[in-house]
N, CA, C and O of each residue as an XYZ file, in Angstrom:
436
protein
N     -12.388    -18.255    -25.152
C     -11.343    -18.792    -25.980
C     -10.957    -17.811    -27.087
O      -9.775    -17.635    -27.382
N     -11.954    -17.174    -27.694
C     -11.667    -16.208    -28.754
C     -10.902    -14.999    -28.223
O     -10.074    -14.426    -28.932
N     -11.181    -14.607    -26.960
C     -10.452    -13.498    -26.341
C      -8.969    -13.818    -26.208
O      -8.114    -12.964    -26.442
N      -8.677    -15.042    -25.834
C      -7.283    -15.460    -25.665
C      -6.557    -15.413    -27.004
O      -5.449    -14.885    -27.101
N      -7.185    -15.966    -28.027
C      -6.574    -15.970    -29.362
C      -6.378    -14.537    -29.861
O      -5.333    -14.201    -30.419
N      -7.386    -13.705    -29.654
C      -7.311    -12.309    -30.076
C      -6.144    -11.589    -29.414
O      -5.430    -10.830    -30.070
N      -5.946    -11.820    -28.124
C      -4.858    -11.162    -27.399
C      -3.487    -11.727    -27.763
O      -2.494    -10.999    -27.737
N      -3.423    -12.992    -28.095
C      -2.151    -13.572    -28.513
C      -1.707    -13.032    -29.868
O      -0.515    -13.025    -30.177
N      -2.656    -12.585    -30.666
C      -2.336    -12.003    -31.966
C      -1.760    -10.596    -31.838
O      -1.213    -10.066    -32.805
N      -1.876     -9.984    -30.660
C      -1.367     -8.626    -30.405
C      -0.388     -8.679    -29.234
O      -0.722     -8.206    -28.147
N       0.802     -9.234    -29.417
C       1.713     -9.435    -28.286
C       2.250     -8.151    -27.651
O       2.643     -8.176    -26.485
N       2.279     -7.038    -28.375
C       2.843     -5.803    -27.822
C       1.807     -4.956    -27.107
O       2.147     -3.896    -26.581
N       0.571     -5.381    -27.072
C      -0.502     -4.605    -26.463
C      -0.424     -4.710    -24.941
O      -0.276     -5.804    -24.394
N      -0.524     -3.579    -24.268
C      -0.513     -3.527    -22.813
C      -1.710     -2.711    -22.369
O      -1.835     -1.546    -22.748
N      -2.588     -3.293    -21.579
C      -3.815     -2.614    -21.150
C      -3.504     -1.318    -20.402
O      -4.323     -0.400    -20.401
N      -2.338     -1.230    -19.768
C      -1.983     -0.021    -19.019
C      -1.794      1.185    -19.927
O      -1.900      2.323    -19.470
N      -1.516      0.952    -21.209
C      -1.336      2.056    -22.156
C      -2.637      2.790    -22.448
O      -2.608      3.938    -22.893
N      -3.775      2.152    -22.208
C      -5.070      2.768    -22.500
C      -5.601      3.581    -21.324
O      -6.611      4.269    -21.465
N      -4.946      3.518    -20.172
C      -5.402      4.232    -18.991
C      -5.026      5.706    -19.063
O      -4.078      6.084    -19.751
N      -5.777      6.531    -18.347
C      -5.537      7.969    -18.332
C      -4.136      8.280    -17.807
O      -3.673      7.675    -16.840
N      -3.475      9.224    -18.456
C      -2.106      9.590    -18.091
C      -2.097     10.542    -16.883
O      -3.061     11.268    -16.642
N      -1.006     10.522    -16.144
C      -0.820     11.387    -14.981
C       0.104     12.530    -15.374
O       1.045     12.335    -16.143
N      -0.161     13.716    -14.852
C       0.722     14.855    -15.091
C       1.760     14.868    -13.970
O       1.431     15.073    -12.801
N       3.019     14.644    -14.349
C       4.093     14.568    -13.368
C       4.677     15.952    -13.116
O       4.486     16.868    -13.916
N       5.391     16.104    -11.997
C       6.035     17.378    -11.674
C       7.092     17.706    -12.710
O       7.944     16.875    -13.025
N       7.035     18.912    -13.236
C       7.983     19.319    -14.274
C       9.389     19.567    -13.730
O      10.372     19.424    -14.457
N       9.484     19.938    -12.451
C      10.802     20.233    -11.890
C      11.567     18.957    -11.501
O      12.754     19.025    -11.182
N      10.905     17.811    -11.524
C      11.568     16.544    -11.215
C      11.926     15.861    -12.531
O      11.090     15.208    -13.156
N      13.165     16.023    -12.933
C      13.614     15.448    -14.198
C      14.600     14.300    -14.003
O      14.761     13.450    -14.879
N      15.256     14.286    -12.845
C      16.266     13.265    -12.579
C      16.039     12.667    -11.202
O      15.375     13.261    -10.353
N      16.594     11.498    -10.996
C      16.504     10.816     -9.712
C      17.036     11.715     -8.592
O      16.491     11.732     -7.488
N      18.090     12.449     -8.885
C      18.740     13.298     -7.892
C      17.877     14.500     -7.484
O      18.171     15.139     -6.474
N      16.824     14.823     -8.238
C      15.935     15.942     -7.922
C      14.926     15.599     -6.821
O      14.267     16.493     -6.291
N      14.801     14.319     -6.475
C      13.823     13.886     -5.473
C      14.277     14.272     -4.074
O      15.473     14.308     -3.784
N      13.294     14.562     -3.198
C      13.592     14.882     -1.798
C      12.630     14.125     -0.900
O      11.431     14.058     -1.171
N      13.168     13.555      0.172
C      12.313     12.881      1.148
C      11.309     13.875      1.706
O      11.636     15.034      1.963
N      10.072     13.402      1.891
C       9.020     14.246      2.435
C       8.152     14.903      1.375
O       7.046     15.353      1.676
N       8.638     14.966      0.130
C       7.836     15.535     -0.961
C       6.717     14.574     -1.345
O       6.818     13.364     -1.141
N       5.660     15.133     -1.900
C       4.567     14.329     -2.434
C       4.702     14.290     -3.943
O       4.997     15.307     -4.572
N       4.486     13.117     -4.526
C       4.613     12.927     -5.969
C       3.290     12.429     -6.542
O       2.623     11.583     -5.946
N       2.923     12.957     -7.692
C       1.784     12.390     -8.409
C       2.287     11.137     -9.098
O       3.394     11.120     -9.635
N       1.486     10.098     -9.084
C       1.904      8.867     -9.723
C       0.728      8.004    -10.111
O      -0.425      8.300     -9.799
N       1.052      6.931    -10.798
C       0.037      5.991    -11.252
C       0.509      4.587    -10.912
O       1.649      4.222    -11.197
N      -0.368      3.804    -10.305
C      -0.031      2.428     -9.957
C       0.200      1.648    -11.247
O      -0.687      1.561    -12.097
N       1.399      1.082    -11.387
C       1.730      0.344    -12.604
C       1.722     -1.161    -12.403
O       1.615     -1.914    -13.371
N       1.836     -1.615    -11.140
C       1.839     -3.053    -10.879
C       1.467     -3.295     -9.420
O       1.926     -2.583     -8.526
N       0.641     -4.295     -9.191
C       0.249     -4.693     -7.838
C       0.783     -6.096     -7.596
O       0.498     -7.015     -8.364
N       1.559     -6.259     -6.527
C       2.124     -7.561     -6.165
C       1.734     -7.866     -4.722
O       1.213     -6.997     -4.024
N       1.983     -9.091     -4.274
C       1.570     -9.502     -2.930
C       2.139     -8.624     -1.824
O       1.498     -8.448     -0.788
N       3.329     -8.073     -2.026
C       4.019     -7.335     -0.974
C       3.953     -5.819     -1.139
O       4.572     -5.100     -0.354
N       3.223     -5.309     -2.133
C       3.103     -3.867     -2.305
C       2.714     -3.475     -3.718
O       2.197     -4.293     -4.479
N       2.964     -2.217     -4.065
C       2.645     -1.728     -5.412
C       3.806     -0.909     -5.956
O       4.517     -0.235     -5.211
N       3.980     -0.984     -7.272
C       4.958     -0.164     -7.962
C       4.220      1.018     -8.570
O       3.118      0.870     -9.099
N       4.838      2.195     -8.490
C       4.195      3.427     -8.925
C       5.074      4.147     -9.936
O       6.255      4.392     -9.689
N       4.483      4.482    -11.078
C       5.173      5.284    -12.095
C       5.086      6.739    -11.649
O       3.994      7.296    -11.538
N       6.241      7.351    -11.394
C       6.266      8.752    -10.948
C       6.902      9.663    -11.991
O       7.242     10.809    -11.699
N       7.059      9.152    -13.198
C       7.566      9.978    -14.284
C       9.061      9.922    -14.490
O       9.599     10.682    -15.295
N       9.740      9.048    -13.790
C      11.179      8.855    -13.966
C      11.434      7.461    -14.504
O      10.520      6.642    -14.590
N      12.676      7.195    -14.865
C      13.036      5.855    -15.329
C      12.749      4.836    -14.222
O      12.265      3.738    -14.495
N      13.046      5.202    -12.990
C      12.835      4.328    -11.844
C      11.399      4.474    -11.336
O      10.879      5.586    -11.239
N      10.775      3.361    -11.018
C       9.451      3.394    -10.399
C       9.624      3.482     -8.893
O      10.625      3.023     -8.343
N       8.643      4.074     -8.235
C       8.628      4.079     -6.785
C       7.938      2.819     -6.298
O       7.229      2.163     -7.061
N       8.138      2.478     -5.031
C       7.521      1.284     -4.462
C       6.859      1.625     -3.131
O       7.438      2.318     -2.294
N       5.647      1.131     -2.951
C       4.940      1.278     -1.677
C       4.770     -0.108     -1.085
O       4.052     -0.941     -1.638
N       5.429     -0.359      0.041
C       5.307     -1.645      0.734
C       3.883     -1.776      1.271
O       3.246     -0.772      1.588
N       3.387     -2.992      1.373
C       2.018     -3.232      1.839
C       1.743     -2.555      3.188
O       0.618     -2.127      3.445
N       2.752     -2.457      4.042
C       2.568     -1.829      5.358
C       2.419     -0.313      5.268
O       2.016      0.325      6.241
N       2.739      0.272      4.110
C       2.653      1.718      3.922
C       1.464      2.136      3.043
O       1.339      3.309      2.693
N       0.604      1.194      2.690
C      -0.526      1.502      1.816
C      -1.691      2.086      2.595
O      -2.360      2.998      2.110
N      -1.941      1.585      3.778
C      -3.091      2.044      4.564
C      -2.728      2.083      6.044
O      -1.770      1.445      6.481
N      -3.510      2.845      6.804
C      -3.275      2.949      8.242
C      -3.770      1.712      8.986
O      -3.374      1.471     10.126
N      -4.633      0.929      8.345
C      -5.146     -0.290      8.973
C      -4.525     -1.501      8.286
O      -3.927     -1.373      7.217
N      -4.663     -2.657      8.890
C      -4.130     -3.891      8.326
C      -4.905     -4.271      7.068
O      -6.136     -4.244      7.055
N      -4.171     -4.626      6.011
C      -4.784     -5.161      4.798
C      -4.063     -6.455      4.444
O      -2.861     -6.587      4.670
N      -4.801     -7.400      3.893
C      -4.213     -8.691      3.536
C      -3.488     -8.656      2.194
O      -2.522     -9.388      1.977
N      -3.966     -7.799      1.301
C      -3.371     -7.715     -0.030
C      -3.544     -6.293     -0.554
O      -4.584     -5.678     -0.320
N      -2.551     -5.761     -1.254
C      -2.650     -4.396     -1.781
C      -3.869     -4.158     -2.675
O      -4.355     -3.031     -2.770
N      -4.364     -5.210     -3.328
C      -5.513     -5.056     -4.223
C      -6.797     -4.726     -3.473
O      -7.800     -4.380     -4.098
N      -6.789     -4.826     -2.151
C      -7.945     -4.408     -1.351
C      -8.115     -2.890     -1.400
O      -9.213     -2.381     -1.176
N      -7.037     -2.170     -1.692
C      -7.042     -0.712     -1.659
C      -6.731     -0.102     -3.030
O      -7.345      0.892     -3.417
N      -5.791     -0.689     -3.757
C      -5.321     -0.109     -5.017
C      -5.417     -1.092     -6.169
O      -5.427     -2.307     -5.970
N      -5.489     -0.542     -7.392
C      -5.463     -1.367     -8.596
C      -4.610     -0.663     -9.650
O      -4.345      0.534     -9.543
N      -4.184     -1.409    -10.662
C      -3.382     -0.847    -11.743
C      -4.149      0.300    -12.396
O      -5.330      0.174    -12.721
N      -3.453      1.418    -12.579
C      -4.058      2.585    -13.209
C      -4.551      3.639    -12.232
O      -4.851      4.761    -12.642
N      -4.643      3.303    -10.939
C      -5.088      4.295     -9.949
C      -4.105      5.455     -9.892
O      -2.891      5.253     -9.860
N      -4.643      6.673     -9.881
C      -3.808      7.865     -9.672
C      -3.706      8.087     -8.177
O      -4.712      8.089     -7.467
N      -2.483      8.275     -7.704
C      -2.259      8.495     -6.279
C      -1.235      9.607     -6.091
O      -0.546     10.001     -7.032
N      -1.146     10.103     -4.868
C      -0.172     11.135     -4.535
C       0.565     10.711     -3.262
O       0.276     11.213     -2.176
N       1.526      9.778     -3.404
C       2.250      9.287     -2.232
C       3.355     10.248     -1.788
O       3.807     11.112     -2.540
N       3.759     10.060     -0.559
C       4.862     10.828      0.021
C       6.152     10.027     -0.164
O       6.151      8.804     -0.022
N       7.239     10.709     -0.477
C       8.535     10.035     -0.599
C       9.041      9.750      0.813
O       9.325     10.666      1.584
N       9.147      8.475      1.129
C       9.566      8.046      2.465
C      11.077      7.877      2.547
O      11.687      8.166      3.576
N      11.674      7.410      1.460
C      13.115      7.184      1.465
C      13.666      7.118      0.056
O      12.969      6.743     -0.886
N      14.939      7.492     -0.073
C      15.623      7.476     -1.365
C      16.967      6.778     -1.173
O      17.763      7.173     -0.321
N      17.209      5.752     -1.960
C      18.484      5.046     -1.925
C      19.208      5.368     -3.230
O      18.956      4.743     -4.261
N      20.119      6.359     -3.176
C      20.831      6.797     -4.371
C      21.701      5.696     -4.968
O      21.788      5.555     -6.188
N      22.343      4.919     -4.100
C      23.261      3.885     -4.565
C      22.519      2.801     -5.354
O      22.959      2.412     -6.436
N      21.397      2.313     -4.816
C      20.630      1.261     -5.502
C      19.515      1.827     -6.374
O      18.806      1.079     -7.047
N      19.359      3.169     -6.360
C      18.363      3.874     -7.171
C      16.956      3.345     -6.901
O      16.238      2.928     -7.810
N      16.590      3.376     -5.621
C      15.267      2.926     -5.192
C      14.542      4.052     -4.490
O      15.144      4.850     -3.771
N      13.238      4.105     -4.709
C      12.404      5.145     -4.121
C      11.317      4.467     -3.297
O      10.493      3.727     -3.835
N      11.316      4.723     -1.987
C      10.286      4.184     -1.103
C       9.209      5.243     -0.923
O       9.505      6.405     -0.646
N       7.959      4.830     -1.083
C       6.830      5.747     -0.975
C       5.877      5.294      0.113
O       5.944      4.153      0.569
N       4.987      6.188      0.532
C       4.011      5.866      1.557
C       2.690      6.567      1.281
O       2.663      7.705      0.813
N       1.608      5.881      1.573
C       0.263      6.454      1.490
C      -0.403      6.519      2.861
O      -1.575      6.883      2.957
N       0.312      6.180      3.903
C      -0.287      6.142      5.246
C      -0.874      7.507      5.589
O      -0.290      8.549      5.293
N      -2.036      7.470      6.218
C      -2.806      8.658      6.608
C      -3.288      9.447      5.398
O      -3.540     10.647      5.507
N      -3.422      8.790      4.245
C      -3.893      9.485      3.043
C      -5.099      8.821      2.415
O      -5.942      9.514      1.844
N      -5.216      7.502      2.496
C      -6.355      6.831      1.839
C      -7.453      6.631      2.854
O      -8.506      6.086      2.524
């Protein structure tokens, strides 16, 4: 109970801010600099039932669908990844119009 009260007193605190930072590619400064097939250093910023969102150092986060997390079947992304994990996914697809980045970890974990 005291933990809950303590955390409610600090509404702007985010546990992800205390995690180790990732060094992003310096040559990737804009969305348009991305290329399919490249590998990006990133950090898992959110785990949801259908995949994970990855901070790759741009305004837009990348997304790894649950089917692209592992080569074998997994029931939930949290079986393999957690918030704060450093990963190096491959850029699978780029949607310039909707500004979405699809990533993949298949054959890597």
